[in-house]
C-alpha positions, 0 to 999 in steps of 0.5 A: 602847036607847030611841030618842031624839027630836032637835031640832037647834037653829039656830045663828046663820045667820051662823056655821057653825062649830058644830052643837048638838042637843038629844035627849030621851026618857022615860029622859033628856036628851042635849045635844051642841055640836060645833065645830072641834076639840072636842064637848061631851056632857052627858046627865042623868036622873032614872031611868037604865035603859040604857047610853048610847053616847058620839058619839066622835071619832077621836083624842080626849082625853075630859075626863070628869066624873061629877056626881051618881052613881057609874058606869063608862066603858067604852071600847076593847075591854074597858077600864073606869073606875070613877067615884065621885060627883063625880069626873074624869079625863083619857083618850086614846082613839086610835080612834073604836070604842066608849065608853059610860057605865053605872050601876045601873038606876032611879038618877039620873045627870049626866055632863058629857064634853068630847072634845077633839081631841088636837092641840088638847089639846096646845096647852095641855098643859104637858108638861115640868112633871111626870113624870106629864105627860111619860109621858102624851104619850109614851104618847099619841104611839104612837097605839095604846091607851087611856091614863089620865092618872092611875090614880086619879080626882080630886074635882070641885072648886067652881071646876070645878062652876062652869065645867061649870054656865056651860056647861050652863046657857047660852042663848047663841045667836050666832056667838061661842057656839063661842068662848065654849065653847072658852074655857070648856073651856080654863078647865076643862082648866087646872083639871083639870091644875092639880089633877093636877099638885099631887097629883103634886108631893105624891106625889113628896114623899112618896117621900122617906119610907120605906115605913113612915113613908109607910104610917103617915101614909097610915093616918092620912089614911085614919082622917080620911077615913073618920070625919071627924066624930070628934074627933082629938088629934095624939098619939092619931092617932100612937099609932094608927099607932105613932109620935110626935106630932111625927113625925106632924105632920112626915111628914104635911105631907111627904107631903101637903102640909098639916096633919093638921087642915087635912086633917081640916077638908077632909074635913069640909067635903067630906062637908058639901058633898056631904050639902047637895047630894044630900040635903034635910038641915037645916043643923043636921043636917049640921053634927052629922054632920061633927062641929060641936056648933053650927050657927053654928060649921059655917056659919062654917067652911063659908063660910070654906072654900068662900066661901059659906055652906050656905044659899046653896049649898042655894039655888044648886042649886035654881036649876040648869037644864038647857038646853031 
């Protein structure tokens, strides 16, 4: 493992409630912020060549965000959770033996992790609002094994990105910095839990469908996700899965809480957002890749969906900094 040179950043002398450090090597940059009840860890590199071990604390919840690459979080004795680009999850680790991040060599990587002490986490956890949450807390209370909040990861949405960027680009150096970060962590946690809860409610609604009914709408969902650039009709999709358009419309809304074409638009916008962030494509090329004939129509739809234009996103990404 590459040796990192460490620079401990002197905090405001009036405050002894946090420590922060900045570590650099030819392989990447690590920023750590350690305060009462939580720790922040941010790793970024243009050429990843090793496994990075996380500085765990005992009995903690990991709020884990893979920002710009797919990779694995390895934890416990032999557990592994695979993340795609821009995915997140919550994981409880009762012990502090081992957790690390790994991806294929010679690729970019950016990971942001909050290690939140379990007792702090459950001060904000809406345990009685969802079966998913109730089961999670019951498993955590045993304090024996690692526990995932969800068996699947969820996409990092724009609100989450905004909160994360406000923390990793913060240049505050005052006695209230740890309070500022704690407030941001709570905001980020609320966005995570809201997303988990919303999806859990939708899944429970889907249980009202028979298995073959749910399988049909799930197949339509897969078709839209894999080929969002194509043109579709409700009747054509219904025939693909062996039902009629009225039934598909009704059952899709029951299962996923949205209409077929609202979901298609979301798939198109998320694909476009990823293309604009990860590649230096022209907006007209992105528009064509997600099924729009005219770039102006695409830009209008993009701004309506996200609240800002494709051009504003491209310019904003150029201005994101890593704290030094």
